[in-house]
C-alpha positions as CSV (number, residue, x, y, z in Angstrom):
1,M,86.0,-84.2,16.7
2,K,86.8,-87.4,18.5
3,Q,90.2,-87.4,20.0
4,V,92.2,-90.7,20.0
5,Y,95.5,-91.2,21.7
6,M,97.8,-94.2,20.5
7,D,101.1,-93.0,21.4
8,Y,101.4,-94.2,24.9
9,G,104.9,-95.6,24.0
10,S,106.1,-92.1,23.8
11,A,104.4,-90.4,26.6
12,S,101.7,-91.7,28.8
13,P,99.2,-89.6,30.9
14,V,99.3,-89.8,34.7
15,D,96.9,-92.1,36.2
16,E,94.5,-90.1,38.3
17,R,95.4,-92.2,41.4
18,V,98.9,-91.5,41.1
19,M,98.3,-87.7,40.9
20,E,96.2,-87.9,44.0
21,A,99.1,-89.8,45.8
22,M,101.5,-87.0,44.5
23,I,99.6,-83.8,45.2
24,P,100.2,-83.7,49.1
25,F,104.0,-83.8,48.3
26,F,103.8,-80.6,46.2
27,E,101.4,-78.7,48.8
28,K,102.0,-79.6,52.3
29,E,104.4,-82.6,53.0
30,I,107.5,-80.8,51.6
31,G,110.1,-82.3,53.8
32,N,113.6,-83.5,52.8
33,P,113.9,-87.2,53.5
34,S,117.5,-86.3,54.8
35,S,116.0,-83.9,57.6
36,L,115.4,-85.2,61.2
37,H,112.1,-83.3,61.8
38,S,108.6,-84.9,61.4
39,Q,108.3,-83.8,57.7
40,G,111.5,-85.1,56.7
41,R,110.9,-88.5,58.4
42,K,107.5,-88.6,56.7
43,A,109.1,-88.0,53.4
44,R,111.7,-90.7,54.1
45,R,109.1,-93.3,55.0
46,E,107.2,-92.4,51.7
47,L,110.6,-92.7,49.7
48,E,111.1,-96.3,51.5
49,N,107.6,-97.4,50.7
50,A,108.0,-96.3,46.9
51,R,111.2,-98.4,46.8
52,I,109.3,-101.4,48.3
53,S,106.4,-101.1,45.7
54,V,109.0,-100.8,42.8
55,A,111.1,-103.7,44.1
56,K,107.9,-105.9,44.5
57,L,106.9,-105.1,40.8
58,I,110.1,-106.6,39.5
59,G,110.6,-109.4,41.9
60,A,113.7,-107.9,43.7
61,P,114.0,-109.5,47.1
62,N,115.8,-106.4,48.7
63,P,114.2,-102.9,48.2
64,K,117.5,-101.3,48.9
65,S,118.6,-102.6,45.4
66,I,116.3,-99.8,44.0
67,I,118.0,-96.5,43.1
68,F,115.8,-93.7,42.1
69,T,116.8,-91.5,39.1
70,S,115.5,-88.8,36.7
71,G,114.4,-91.4,34.4
72,A,115.4,-94.3,32.0
73,T,118.2,-92.4,30.2
74,E,119.9,-91.7,33.4
75,S,119.4,-95.2,34.6
76,N,120.9,-96.6,31.3
77,N,123.9,-94.2,31.7
78,L,124.4,-95.1,35.4
79,A,124.4,-98.8,34.7
80,L,126.6,-98.9,31.7
81,R,129.2,-96.3,32.7
82,G,129.1,-97.4,36.3
83,A,129.7,-101.0,35.5
84,A,132.2,-100.5,32.8
85,L,134.4,-98.0,34.9
86,R,134.1,-100.1,38.0
87,Y,135.1,-103.4,36.3
88,K,137.5,-102.3,33.7
89,D,140.5,-103.8,35.4
90,K,138.8,-107.2,34.6
91,G,138.2,-106.4,31.2
92,N,137.0,-104.0,28.4
93,H,134.5,-105.8,26.3
94,I,130.8,-105.2,26.2
95,I,128.1,-107.1,24.2
96,T,124.7,-105.6,22.9
97,N,122.6,-105.6,20.0
98,S,121.6,-103.3,17.1
99,I,118.2,-102.2,18.2
100,E,118.9,-100.7,21.7
101,H,117.6,-97.4,22.7
102,M,119.9,-94.4,22.0
103,S,120.7,-93.8,25.5
104,V,122.3,-97.3,25.4
105,M,123.8,-96.9,21.9
106,N,125.3,-93.5,22.4
107,T,126.6,-94.3,26.0
108,L,128.3,-97.3,24.5
109,K,129.7,-95.5,21.6
110,D,131.2,-92.9,24.3
111,L,132.6,-95.9,26.1
112,Q,134.3,-97.0,23.0
113,R,135.9,-93.7,22.5
114,N,137.5,-94.2,25.9
115,G,139.0,-97.6,25.2
116,F,136.2,-100.1,25.7
117,D,135.5,-102.7,22.9
118,V,131.7,-103.1,22.1
119,T,130.1,-105.9,20.0
120,Y,126.8,-105.0,18.3
121,L,125.0,-108.3,17.7
122,P,122.4,-108.4,14.7
123,V,118.7,-109.3,15.2
124,D,116.6,-111.3,12.7
125,K,113.9,-109.7,10.4
126,D,111.5,-109.6,13.4
127,G,114.2,-107.9,15.8
128,L,114.8,-111.1,17.7
129,L,118.3,-111.8,19.2
130,N,119.5,-115.4,19.2
131,P,121.0,-116.2,22.6
132,E,123.6,-118.4,20.9
133,Q,125.0,-115.5,19.3
134,V,125.4,-113.8,22.7
135,K,127.1,-116.9,24.0
136,N,129.6,-116.9,21.1
137,A,130.4,-113.2,21.4
138,I,131.7,-113.7,25.0
139,T,135.6,-113.6,25.6
140,D,137.7,-113.4,28.4
141,K,137.6,-109.7,28.5
142,T,133.7,-109.6,28.5
143,I,132.5,-107.7,31.6
144,L,129.0,-106.8,30.7
145,I,125.9,-107.6,28.4
146,S,123.1,-105.1,27.8
147,I,120.1,-106.1,26.1
148,M,116.7,-104.4,26.2
149,Y,113.9,-106.6,27.4
150,A,111.3,-105.5,24.6
151,N,111.6,-102.7,21.8
152,G,109.4,-100.1,22.0
153,E,109.3,-99.3,18.4
154,I,108.6,-102.9,16.9
155,G,107.3,-104.5,20.1
156,T,109.6,-107.6,19.9
157,I,110.2,-109.3,23.2
158,Q,113.8,-110.7,23.6
159,P,114.7,-114.1,25.4
160,I,115.9,-112.5,28.5
161,R,116.0,-115.4,30.8
162,E,118.0,-117.4,28.4
163,I,120.4,-114.5,28.0
164,G,120.5,-114.1,31.6
165,Q,121.3,-117.8,32.3
166,I,124.2,-117.4,29.5
167,A,125.7,-114.3,31.5
168,T,125.5,-116.0,34.8
169,D,127.3,-119.1,33.6
170,A,129.9,-116.9,32.1
171,K,130.1,-114.6,35.3
172,V,129.4,-111.6,33.2
173,M,127.2,-108.9,34.4
174,F,123.9,-108.5,32.7
175,H,122.0,-105.1,32.1
176,V,118.4,-105.1,30.8
177,D,116.7,-101.8,29.8
178,G,113.0,-102.7,30.8
179,T,111.5,-99.4,30.1
180,S,109.0,-100.6,27.5
181,A,108.2,-103.9,29.1
182,I,107.8,-103.4,32.8
183,G,104.1,-103.0,33.9
184,K,103.0,-104.7,30.4
185,I,104.4,-108.1,31.1
186,P,105.9,-109.9,34.0
187,V,109.6,-109.1,34.7
188,D,111.5,-111.0,37.6
189,V,115.1,-110.1,38.1
190,E,115.9,-113.2,40.1
191,N,114.4,-115.6,37.7
192,E,115.8,-113.8,34.8
193,H,119.4,-113.7,36.1
194,I,119.4,-109.6,36.0
195,D,122.0,-107.5,37.6
196,F,120.8,-104.1,36.4
197,L,117.5,-103.2,35.4
198,T,116.4,-100.0,33.9
199,L,112.9,-98.6,34.6
200,S,110.6,-95.4,33.6
201,S,108.0,-94.0,35.8
202,N,106.0,-92.4,32.8
203,D,105.7,-95.9,31.0
204,L,104.0,-97.2,34.2
205,G,101.6,-94.4,34.1
206,G,103.6,-92.3,36.6
207,P,105.1,-88.8,36.2
208,K,107.9,-87.7,33.8
209,G,111.2,-87.1,35.1
210,T,111.4,-90.0,37.4
211,G,112.8,-93.5,37.0
212,A,114.8,-96.1,38.7
213,L,118.0,-98.5,38.4
214,Y,117.7,-101.9,40.0
215,I,121.1,-102.9,41.1
216,K,121.6,-106.6,42.3
217,Q,122.7,-106.8,45.8
218,G,126.6,-107.3,45.9
219,V,127.2,-105.7,42.5
220,R,129.1,-102.4,42.5
221,I,129.3,-99.5,40.3
222,I,131.1,-96.2,40.2
223,P,128.4,-93.3,40.5
224,F,128.6,-90.2,38.2
225,M,126.3,-88.0,40.1
226,L,128.3,-86.9,43.2
227,G,127.2,-84.8,46.2
228,G,125.4,-85.6,49.3
229,G,125.5,-89.2,48.9
230,Q,121.7,-89.8,48.5
231,E,120.3,-93.2,47.1
232,F,123.1,-95.2,49.1
233,G,125.7,-93.3,47.5
234,M,124.8,-94.4,44.1
235,R,122.8,-91.2,42.9
236,S,123.3,-87.7,44.8
237,G,121.0,-84.9,45.1
238,S,118.0,-84.3,46.9
239,E,115.3,-86.8,46.1
240,N,112.5,-85.7,43.8
241,I,109.7,-87.0,46.5
242,P,106.5,-86.2,44.5
243,G,107.8,-88.1,41.4
244,I,109.1,-91.0,43.5
245,V,105.8,-91.1,45.4
246,G,104.0,-91.2,42.0
247,M,106.3,-93.9,40.7
248,G,105.8,-96.1,43.6
249,K,102.1,-95.7,43.4
250,A,102.2,-96.5,39.6
251,A,104.3,-99.7,40.4
252,G,101.6,-100.8,42.9
253,I,98.9,-100.3,40.5
254,A,100.7,-101.9,37.7
255,E,101.4,-105.1,39.7
256,K,97.6,-105.3,40.6
257,E,96.1,-104.6,37.2
258,M,98.9,-105.7,34.8
259,S,97.2,-108.9,33.6
260,E,93.8,-107.6,33.1
261,Q,95.2,-104.4,31.3
262,S,97.4,-106.2,29.1
263,A,94.9,-108.8,28.1
264,R,92.5,-105.7,27.2
265,N,95.4,-104.1,25.3
266,M,96.2,-107.3,23.5
267,K,92.7,-107.7,22.2
268,M,92.6,-104.3,20.8
269,R,96.1,-104.6,19.4
270,D,95.1,-107.7,17.5
271,K,92.2,-106.2,16.1
272,L,94.3,-103.4,14.8
273,I,97.0,-105.9,13.4
274,D,94.3,-108.1,11.7
275,N,92.4,-105.3,10.0
276,I,95.4,-102.8,9.0
277,L,97.3,-105.9,7.5
278,K,94.3,-106.3,5.0
279,L,95.5,-103.4,3.1
280,E,98.0,-104.2,0.1
281,Y,101.6,-103.4,0.4
282,T,101.3,-103.4,4.2
283,Y,103.5,-105.3,6.7
284,L,104.0,-105.8,10.4
285,T,107.2,-104.8,11.9
286,G,108.6,-106.8,14.9
287,H,107.5,-110.5,15.9
288,R,103.9,-111.3,15.7
289,T,103.5,-113.4,18.9
290,K,106.7,-112.4,20.9
291,R,105.2,-108.8,21.2
292,L,104.5,-106.2,23.8
293,P,100.7,-106.4,24.5
294,N,100.1,-102.8,23.4
295,N,102.2,-102.5,20.4
296,A,101.0,-102.5,16.8
297,S,103.7,-101.4,14.3
298,F,103.5,-101.4,10.5
299,R,105.3,-100.2,7.5
300,F,103.4,-99.1,4.2
301,S,105.1,-99.2,0.8
302,F,105.1,-96.1,-1.5
303,I,104.1,-93.7,1.3
304,E,105.9,-91.7,4.0
305,G,105.4,-92.7,7.8
306,E,105.2,-88.8,8.7
307,S,102.4,-88.1,6.1
308,I,100.3,-90.7,7.6
309,I,100.8,-89.2,11.1
310,L,100.0,-85.7,9.8
311,Q,96.6,-86.9,8.3
312,L,95.9,-88.9,11.4
313,N,96.4,-86.0,13.5
314,D,93.9,-84.1,11.3
315,L,91.4,-86.8,12.2
316,G,92.0,-86.3,16.0
317,I,94.2,-89.5,16.0
318,T,97.8,-89.1,17.7
319,A,100.3,-91.8,16.6
320,S,103.9,-92.1,16.0
321,T,106.3,-93.2,13.3
322,G,109.3,-95.4,13.7
323,S,111.3,-93.4,11.2
324,A,112.3,-91.0,14.0
325,C,113.1,-88.2,11.5
326,S,114.2,-84.9,13.3
327,S,115.1,-81.3,12.2
328,K,118.7,-82.4,12.1
329,T,118.5,-85.7,10.2
330,L,116.3,-87.5,7.7
331,E,118.0,-90.7,8.4
332,P,115.4,-93.6,9.2
333,S,115.2,-95.5,12.6
334,H,118.3,-97.5,13.3
335,V,116.1,-100.2,14.6
336,L,114.1,-100.6,11.2
337,I,117.5,-100.6,9.3
338,A,118.7,-103.2,11.6
339,L,115.8,-105.5,10.5
340,G,117.1,-105.4,7.0
341,L,114.9,-102.9,5.6
342,R,116.0,-100.4,2.9
343,H,115.8,-96.7,3.7
344,E,112.8,-96.1,1.8
345,E,110.9,-99.0,3.3
346,A,111.9,-97.8,6.9
347,H,110.5,-94.4,6.1
348,G,107.0,-95.7,5.6
349,S,106.4,-96.7,9.3
350,L,103.4,-96.3,11.7
351,L,103.5,-97.2,15.4
352,L,100.3,-97.6,17.4
353,T,100.8,-97.8,21.1
354,L,97.8,-98.6,23.3
355,G,97.1,-97.7,27.0
356,R,94.7,-97.5,29.8
357,G,92.5,-94.7,28.1
358,N,91.8,-96.6,25.0
359,T,88.5,-98.2,23.8
360,E,87.1,-100.6,21.2
361,E,85.5,-97.2,19.8
362,D,89.2,-95.8,19.3
363,V,90.3,-98.7,17.5
364,D,87.3,-98.8,15.3
365,H,88.0,-95.2,14.5
366,V,91.6,-95.9,13.6
367,I,90.7,-99.0,11.6
368,E,88.1,-96.9,9.5
369,S,90.6,-93.9,9.1
370,I,93.9,-95.5,8.1
371,P,92.7,-97.2,4.7
372,K,91.3,-94.0,3.5
373,I,94.8,-92.0,4.3
374,V,96.8,-94.8,2.8
375,A,94.7,-94.8,-0.4
376,R,94.7,-91.1,-0.7
377,L,98.5,-90.9,-0.3
378,R,99.3,-93.7,-2.5
379,E,97.5,-92.0,-5.3
380,L,100.0,-89.3,-5.0
381,S,103.0,-91.6,-5.4
382,P,104.5,-92.2,-8.9
383,L,105.9,-95.6,-7.8
384,Y,102.6,-97.0,-6.7
385,T,100.7,-99.6,-8.9
386,R,97.5,-101.6,-7.6
387,K,98.2,-105.3,-7.0
């Protein structure tokens, strides 16, 4: 059976060039970068080289602004908690929007329980935030704005530069969760007025368990991981050198190949969208043009997204659903509800995310398979009637 992987938004395979760069640091180059011996100095050089590569990818002028972490969730926590606690004497108001990742949403909810005031701005039916809403929400107590660059579930790209300019003019710090965007579209922290930027290694084709936080030079935070003072005192703990080397290598590859890879993904994405939308009662979620080049997300009336996923899986196709049901809850995705969808509409979602390993043949297989699955499932629905 042909295997097709279209869930790159959830997890990506490690690029073989990245793996090759990492292997020596599992086997022979095992020094701690804090050590003075030659192995330690080699580890330190590789750590700093990775910092340079990540900084270059996002347009950061000083590599020392890159703090390595265990992943995007930790980076979001570090930025939000660290900035809120550091600047709480200046104010207690934070602005975000209603479709952020749960590592942002739940961190902000915890800050609310501890005395901070958080404004959750609405988005339109395509998931877009109006910069004027941000401007109008700022008060004399506002210390931080947190807006994701692009939503990994629906693909919508936010007007980050405009929001960054608003934050700069108001002298308010600006945090951006760039996890889903970096390596797929150009991101420039200087031109976009970003003070904090969250990155994930795996979304770049690097290893899981590694991430980074860009902190603009001159901006201060209160760290919550205390110990030996690694990462300029911002994130203590012995550095994960194999993971960091892998992230640095992945960042370098992304910088060189992003334009070509994104154009390739966009072509396949558009083919998926154009063909799947031919089905009746089928709708695109997210903005049609202001969209990540590898993201195709849909909702189907009268069927459950989980049923589509399971039947695709039986055909060797790996995808995901935006409804995000777990063993603990049957609540649909907060992102889809924020678009104004009813619960039953949000449950019929399908997300296809493309990556380096996908081919035109993969796309054709998916386009051939989905109509049959949808037709079969709708025949089982008592609510379905043909148009």
